[in-house]
N, C-alpha and C positions, 0 to 999 in steps of 0.2 A: 624454594625459599629466598628471601630477599637478602642479597649479599650486603653485608656491613651491618645489619640490624641484629641486636642481641637482646634476648628477653630471659628474665630469670623468674621462674615460678615461685610462689610462697612455700608451697608444700606438695610434694609428690610422693605417693605410696604405691608400691606394688603389693597386691594382697589376693587372696582366694576367698571367693563368697562361699558361705555354707551352701552345700548341696550342689555346687556347680563345678564343672571341669574347668581346668585353665586358670589363668590369672587375670586380673583387671588391674588398671592403673587408675588411682584416685588422685585427682588435681584439685587442691584446695587453695583458692585465692581469696585473700582478705582485702576489703576496700574500706579504708577509714575516711575517705572523702570522695566527692563526685569527681568523676573523670568522664567527659563526653566520649573518649575514645575506648572505653572500657568493653562494650559489646564486641568491637572489632578485635581488641587485643585478646579477649577470651577465646574468640574463634581461631585466632592465629596460634594461640597456645595449643587449642584442641587438635588442629590440623598437623602442627609439627609434632605432637607427642604422638599422634596416630602414625605418622610417617616413620618415626623413630622405633616405636615399640610394637606396632602391628597387633595391638591388642585392643579390647574395649576400654574406653576411656570414659571416666566419670567426673565431669567438671563440676565442682561445687563453689559457689560464690558466697562469701559472708559479707554483708553490708553492714558495717558497724557504725555508720554516720546517721545523724538525726536528718529528716524523719524517717529515713529508709529502714534501718535495723531490722534486717531480715536475712534468711538464707535461702539461697536459690540453688536448686539441684537441676541442672540442664540434663535433659533426657539423652542418654549416650546414643549415638548413631552406630548402627551395625553395618559394616562394610562387608560382612561374609554372609553368605545365604544360610538360612536356617535349615536344619535337618540333621 
């Protein structure tokens, strides 16, 4: 982690998925205006959450500005082998 940098996520929920063992962490980030640094920032959030919780992270971005107005769910990356 980078010393001195602080970030605060918009919404973070730890929940259980139907039919699955274990918990997942869902991170929801709302963007109401264009930020060129957003892709890098969402990656930094993902990495830090993964380091802290060591669980599957599901990042969801809600873009509420025109003309974007969409929801993106980034595919979670599994760091544990399947089996």
